[in-house]
N, CA and C atoms as an extended XYZ file, in Angstrom:
309
Properties=species:S:1:pos:R:3:atomname:S:1:resname:S:1:resid:I:1 pbc="F F F"
N        -3.495       19.982        8.861 N   MET     1
C        -4.006       18.741        8.297 CA  MET     1
C        -3.294       17.571        8.988 C   MET     1
N        -4.081       16.632        9.451 N   LYS     2
C        -3.521       15.459       10.117 CA  LYS     2
C        -3.350       14.323        9.116 C   LYS     2
N        -2.217       13.684        9.175 N   ASP     3
C        -1.913       12.531        8.339 CA  ASP     3
C        -2.231       12.755        6.856 C   ASP     3
N        -1.543       13.691        6.219 N   PRO     4
C        -1.793       13.898        4.788 CA  PRO     4
C        -1.366       12.682        3.977 C   PRO     4
N        -2.035       12.480        2.891 N   ARG     5
C        -1.654       11.410        1.963 CA  ARG     5
C        -0.469       11.925        1.151 C   ARG     5
N         0.581       11.128        1.076 N   ILE     6
C         1.784       11.520        0.350 CA  ILE     6
C         1.895       10.675       -0.915 C   ILE     6
N         1.979       11.346       -2.049 N   SER     7
C         2.192       10.684       -3.337 CA  SER     7
C         3.666       10.791       -3.687 C   SER     7
N         4.281        9.660       -3.969 N   ILE     8
C         5.684        9.628       -4.370 CA  ILE     8
C         5.747        9.152       -5.809 C   ILE     8
N         6.385        9.952       -6.655 N   VAL     9
C         6.555        9.613       -8.063 CA  VAL     9
C         8.022        9.275       -8.293 C   VAL     9
N         8.261        8.104       -8.882 N   ILE    10
C         9.615        7.690       -9.245 CA  ILE    10
C         9.682        7.601      -10.769 C   ILE    10
N        10.405        8.526      -11.417 N   PRO    11
C        10.655        8.391      -12.850 CA  PRO    11
C        11.892        7.505      -13.040 C   PRO    11
N        11.887        6.702      -14.076 N   SER    12
C        12.995        5.767      -14.244 CA  SER    12
C        13.209        5.431      -15.712 C   SER    12
N        14.451        5.182      -16.064 N   LEU    13
C        14.801        4.635      -17.371 CA  LEU    13
C        16.097        3.849      -17.214 C   LEU    13
N        16.000        2.560      -17.436 N   ASN    14
C        17.159        1.664      -17.338 CA  ASN    14
C        17.890        1.809      -16.002 C   ASN    14
N        17.125        1.816      -14.937 N   GLN    15
C        17.675        1.946      -13.590 CA  GLN    15
C        17.418        0.695      -12.753 C   GLN    15
N        17.269       -0.451      -13.382 N   ARG    16
C        16.961       -1.701      -12.693 CA  ARG    16
C        17.898       -1.957      -11.511 C   ARG    16
N        19.151       -1.618      -11.667 N   ALA    17
C        20.132       -1.875      -10.616 CA  ALA    17
C        19.815       -1.122       -9.324 C   ALA    17
N        19.075       -0.022       -9.425 N   PHE    18
C        18.771        0.815       -8.268 CA  PHE    18
C        17.288        0.822       -7.888 C   PHE    18
N        16.438        0.492       -8.832 N   LEU    19
C        14.995        0.668       -8.672 CA  LEU    19
C        14.409       -0.114       -7.506 C   LEU    19
N        14.858       -1.323       -7.300 N   GLU    20
C        14.316       -2.131       -6.212 CA  GLU    20
C        14.587       -1.471       -4.858 C   GLU    20
N        15.756       -0.903       -4.690 N   ARG    21
C        16.082       -0.222       -3.426 CA  ARG    21
C        15.231        1.038       -3.258 C   ARG    21
N        15.046        1.785       -4.328 N   ALA    22
C        14.238        3.003       -4.250 CA  ALA    22
C        12.800        2.673       -3.849 C   ALA    22
N        12.205        1.723       -4.553 N   VAL    23
C        10.826        1.321       -4.246 CA  VAL    23
C        10.754        0.747       -2.833 C   VAL    23
N        11.680       -0.121       -2.493 N   GLY    24
C        11.692       -0.721       -1.164 CA  GLY    24
C        11.791        0.314       -0.058 C   GLY    24
N        12.552        1.378       -0.300 N   SER    25
C        12.702        2.405        0.732 CA  SER    25
C        11.395        3.145        0.996 C   SER    25
N        10.519        3.170        0.007 N   VAL    26
C         9.192        3.775        0.205 CA  VAL    26
C         8.271        2.774        0.894 C   VAL    26
N         8.277        1.551        0.420 N   LEU    27
C         7.376        0.544        0.979 CA  LEU    27
C         7.701        0.217        2.430 C   LEU    27
N         8.934        0.395        2.836 N   GLU    28
C         9.345        0.093        4.209 CA  GLU    28
C         9.118        1.256        5.182 C   GLU    28
N         8.584        2.351        4.709 N   GLN    29
C         8.323        3.493        5.579 CA  GLN    29
C         7.249        3.143        6.612 C   GLN    29
N         7.319        3.805        7.759 N   ASP    30
C         6.341        3.573        8.827 CA  ASP    30
C         5.120        4.476        8.683 C   ASP    30
N         4.970        5.089        7.525 N   TYR    31
C         3.866        6.014        7.290 CA  TYR    31
C         2.882        5.353        6.321 C   TYR    31
N         1.661        5.071        6.763 N   PRO    32
C         0.743        4.290        5.935 CA  PRO    32
C        -0.013        5.077        4.860 C   PRO    32
N        -0.094        6.378        4.985 N   HIS    33
C        -0.911        7.182        4.063 CA  HIS    33
C        -0.064        7.639        2.874 C   HIS    33
N         0.223        6.699        2.007 N   ARG    34
C         1.093        6.995        0.875 CA  ARG    34
C         0.611        6.257       -0.365 C   ARG    34
N         1.019        6.782       -1.496 N   GLU    35
C         0.824        6.067       -2.754 CA  GLU    35
C         2.119        6.201       -3.535 C   GLU    35
N         2.490        5.131       -4.195 N   LEU    36
C         3.734        5.097       -4.948 CA  LEU    36
C         3.418        4.879       -6.419 C   LEU    36
N         3.950        5.767       -7.236 N   ILE    37
C         3.732        5.747       -8.683 CA  ILE    37
C         5.101        5.665       -9.350 C   ILE    37
N         5.283        4.684      -10.230 N   VAL    38
C         6.550        4.539      -10.944 CA  VAL    38
C         6.277        4.668      -12.439 C   VAL    38
N         6.957        5.620      -13.061 N   ILE    39
C         6.840        5.831      -14.498 CA  ILE    39
C         8.176        5.482      -15.132 C   ILE    39
N         8.204        4.360      -15.829 N   ASP    40
C         9.411        3.879      -16.482 CA  ASP    40
C         9.316        4.185      -17.969 C   ASP    40
N        10.387        4.702      -18.515 N   GLY    41
C        10.385        5.137      -19.916 CA  GLY    41
C        10.618        4.059      -20.947 C   GLY    41
N        10.243        2.830      -20.637 N   GLY    42
C        10.401        1.741      -21.600 CA  GLY    42
C        11.763        1.082      -21.497 C   GLY    42
N        12.234        0.909      -20.288 N   SER    43
C        13.553        0.313      -20.042 CA  SER    43
C        13.695       -1.054      -20.682 C   SER    43
N        14.938       -1.384      -20.992 N   ARG    44
C        15.258       -2.692      -21.574 CA  ARG    44
C        16.253       -3.442      -20.696 C   ARG    44
N        16.184       -3.172      -19.401 N   ASP    45
C        17.151       -3.775      -18.474 CA  ASP    45
C        16.495       -4.647      -17.407 C   ASP    45
N        15.220       -4.996      -17.607 N   GLY    46
C        14.514       -5.811      -16.631 CA  GLY    46
C        13.689       -5.007      -15.645 C   GLY    46
N        13.654       -3.699      -15.809 N   SER    47
C        12.870       -2.851      -14.906 CA  SER    47
C        11.385       -3.202      -14.941 C   SER    47
N        10.851       -3.407      -16.127 N   ALA    48
C         9.416       -3.705      -16.253 CA  ALA    48
C         9.073       -5.019      -15.549 C   ALA    48
N         9.927       -6.001      -15.675 N   GLU    49
C         9.684       -7.283      -15.017 CA  GLU    49
C         9.704       -7.124      -13.497 C   GLU    49
N        10.638       -6.323      -13.003 N   LEU    50
C        10.689       -6.038      -11.566 CA  LEU    50
C         9.421       -5.330      -11.121 C   LEU    50
N         9.012       -4.318      -11.856 N   LEU    51
C         7.814       -3.562      -11.484 CA  LEU    51
C         6.568       -4.435      -11.508 C   LEU    51
N         6.515       -5.367      -12.435 N   ALA    52
C         5.366       -6.279      -12.484 CA  ALA    52
C         5.272       -7.105      -11.200 C   ALA    52
N         6.406       -7.506      -10.646 N   THR    53
C         6.366       -8.271       -9.396 CA  THR    53
C         5.992       -7.393       -8.209 C   THR    53
N         6.290       -6.096       -8.300 N   LEU    54
C         5.968       -5.166       -7.214 CA  LEU    54
C         4.591       -4.528       -7.369 C   LEU    54
N         3.926       -4.799       -8.467 N   ALA    55
C         2.648       -4.156       -8.797 CA  ALA    55
C         1.620       -4.146       -7.662 C   ALA    55
N         1.476       -5.217       -6.882 N   PRO    56
C         0.474       -5.182       -5.815 CA  PRO    56
C         0.727       -4.082       -4.770 C   PRO    56
N         1.947       -3.579       -4.721 N   HIS    57
C         2.311       -2.571       -3.720 CA  HIS    57
C         2.351       -1.159       -4.292 C   HIS    57
N         2.103       -1.033       -5.598 N   LEU    58
C         2.180        0.258       -6.264 CA  LEU    58
C         0.785        0.769       -6.587 C   LEU    58
N         0.609        2.072       -6.444 N   ALA    59
C        -0.671        2.668       -6.835 CA  ALA    59
C        -0.820        2.631       -8.352 C   ALA    59
N         0.307        2.816       -9.046 N   PHE    60
C         0.299        2.793      -10.507 CA  PHE    60
C         1.732        2.608      -10.978 C   PHE    60
N         1.887        1.916      -12.086 N   TRP    61
C         3.183        1.843      -12.758 CA  TRP    61
C         2.948        1.619      -14.230 C   TRP    61
N         3.917        2.046      -14.997 N   GLN    62
C         3.894        1.773      -16.429 CA  GLN    62
C         5.323        1.722      -16.930 C   GLN    62
N         5.511        1.029      -18.026 N   SER    63
C         6.805        0.979      -18.696 CA  SER    63
C         6.537        1.094      -20.182 C   SER    63
N         6.764        2.296      -20.690 N   ARG    64
C         6.599        2.564      -22.119 CA  ARG    64
C         7.405        3.812      -22.469 C   ARG    64
N         7.796        3.937      -23.713 N   PRO    65
C         8.571        5.115      -24.092 CA  PRO    65
C         7.831        6.408      -23.763 C   PRO    65
N         8.602        7.375      -23.312 N   ASP    66
C         8.048        8.697      -23.053 CA  ASP    66
C         8.992        9.730      -23.658 C   ASP    66
N         8.724       10.991      -23.403 N   ALA    67
C         9.518       12.071      -23.996 CA  ALA    67
C        10.631       12.546      -23.063 C   ALA    67
N        11.035       11.705      -22.120 N   GLY    68
C        12.133       12.062      -21.236 CA  GLY    68
C        11.706       12.263      -19.797 C   GLY    68
N        12.653       12.640      -18.945 N   PRO    69
C        12.379       12.758      -17.511 CA  PRO    69
C        11.239       13.718      -17.160 C   PRO    69
N        11.187       14.855      -17.805 N   ALA    70
C        10.120       15.824      -17.498 CA  ALA    70
C         8.752       15.251      -17.850 C   ALA    70
N         8.668       14.521      -18.947 N   ASP    71
C         7.406       13.896      -19.336 CA  ASP    71
C         7.016       12.801      -18.350 C   ASP    71
N         7.992       12.024      -17.899 N   ALA    72
C         7.709       10.986      -16.903 CA  ALA    72
C         7.169       11.625      -15.623 C   ALA    72
N         7.778       12.712      -15.189 N   LEU    73
C         7.283       13.413      -13.995 CA  LEU    73
C         5.876       13.952      -14.220 C   LEU    73
N         5.644       14.526      -15.375 N   ARG    74
C         4.311       15.058      -15.683 CA  ARG    74
C         3.268       13.956      -15.614 C   ARG    74
N         3.577       12.811      -16.205 N   GLN    75
C         2.625       11.697      -16.187 CA  GLN    75
C         2.374       11.200      -14.766 C   GLN    75
N         3.434       11.059      -13.990 N   GLY    76
C         3.288       10.590      -12.615 CA  GLY    76
C         2.503       11.570      -11.759 C   GLY    76
N         2.820       12.848      -11.884 N   CYS    77
C         2.116       13.866      -11.089 CA  CYS    77
C         0.642       13.941      -11.468 C   CYS    77
N         0.335       13.710      -12.728 N   ALA    78
C        -1.065       13.732      -13.169 CA  ALA    78
C        -1.867       12.601      -12.528 C   ALA    78
N        -1.227       11.512      -12.173 N   ARG    79
C        -1.906       10.374      -11.541 CA  ARG    79
C        -1.966       10.489      -10.023 C   ARG    79
N        -1.151       11.346       -9.460 N   ALA    80
C        -1.058       11.459       -7.999 CA  ALA    80
C        -2.349       12.011       -7.405 C   ALA    80
N        -2.733       11.452       -6.260 N   THR    81
C        -3.954       11.893       -5.578 CA  THR    81
C        -3.669       12.419       -4.172 C   THR    81
N        -2.418       12.493       -3.802 N   GLY    82
C        -2.064       12.879       -2.442 CA  GLY    82
C        -2.174       14.365       -2.164 C   GLY    82
N        -2.117       14.685       -0.879 N   ASP    83
C        -2.096       16.074       -0.423 CA  ASP    83
C        -0.694       16.666       -0.571 C   ASP    83
N         0.301       15.784       -0.526 N   VAL    84
C         1.704       16.164       -0.653 CA  VAL    84
C         2.274       15.354       -1.808 C   VAL    84
N         3.063       16.016       -2.645 N   LEU    85
C         3.680       15.349       -3.785 CA  LEU    85
C         5.187       15.340       -3.601 C   LEU    85
N         5.786       14.166       -3.753 N   ALA    86
C         7.233       14.026       -3.640 CA  ALA    86
C         7.761       13.289       -4.865 C   ALA    86
N         8.988       13.600       -5.225 N   VAL    87
C         9.660       12.920       -6.325 CA  VAL    87
C        10.896       12.229       -5.753 C   VAL    87
N        11.064       10.984       -6.107 N   LEU    88
C        12.237       10.220       -5.700 CA  LEU    88
C        12.884        9.680       -6.964 C   LEU    88
N        14.118       10.053       -7.214 N   ASN    89
C        14.811        9.516       -8.377 CA  ASN    89
C        15.050        8.022       -8.173 C   ASN    89
N        15.066        7.292       -9.264 N   ALA    90
C        15.180        5.832       -9.193 CA  ALA    90
C        16.494        5.366       -8.583 C   ALA    90
N        17.505        6.206       -8.580 N   ASP    91
C        18.782        5.807       -7.987 CA  ASP    91
C        18.990        6.406       -6.598 C   ASP    91
N        17.903        6.897       -5.992 N   ASP    92
C        17.933        7.422       -4.631 CA  ASP    92
C        17.060        6.548       -3.742 C   ASP    92
N        17.043        6.851       -2.460 N   PHE    93
C        16.190        6.104       -1.532 CA  PHE    93
C        15.896        6.977       -0.330 C   PHE    93
N        14.814        6.636        0.373 N   TYR    94
C        14.437        7.324        1.615 CA  TYR    94
C        15.010        6.571        2.796 C   TYR    94
N        15.474        7.313        3.777 N   LEU    95
C        15.869        6.716        5.037 CA  LEU    95
C        14.619        6.402        5.844 C   LEU    95
N        14.699        5.487        6.802 N   PRO    96
C        13.534        5.186        7.637 CA  PRO    96
C        13.003        6.458        8.312 C   PRO    96
N        11.686        6.584        8.338 N   GLY    97
C        11.041        7.725        8.981 CA  GLY    97
C        10.924        8.957        8.120 C   GLY    97
N        11.389        8.904        6.881 N   ALA    98
C        11.368       10.084        6.005 CA  ALA    98
C         9.956       10.599        5.751 C   ALA    98
N         9.019        9.710        5.482 N   LEU    99
C         7.662       10.165        5.181 CA  LEU    99
C         6.967       10.726        6.413 C   LEU    99
N         7.213       10.162        7.564 N   SER   100
C         6.644       10.699        8.806 CA  SER   100
C         7.150       12.116        9.048 C   SER   100
N         8.436       12.325        8.802 N   ARG   101
C         9.003       13.660        8.975 CA  ARG   101
C         8.428       14.615        7.936 C   ARG   101
N         8.238       14.130        6.723 N   MET   102
C         7.682       14.949        5.648 CA  MET   102
C         6.257       15.369        6.002 C   MET   102
N         5.488       14.440        6.562 N   ALA   103
C         4.091       14.719        6.908 CA  ALA   103
C         4.031       15.763        8.018 C   ALA   103
């Protein structure tokens, strides 16, 4: 398969201090066939406000209480439409070229 679409799901809860870097590391990738989904568990640290500003660059995002990390992943994966599914924790980031190598 040439140029598979990669879906990246970021589950998050009160990770505002790290979330911008995680999202930015995906958006700065040189691989165009991607979708980014962020599932926030209803953070109270400004995460939702940050995600609202990044919304034009996200395939989907939400900020509401969930049943924990596994539920956030389940919700994100259910929305993913890619050929490849990846999970990025909110306090992690991709190095440049990561998605190209993954593809």
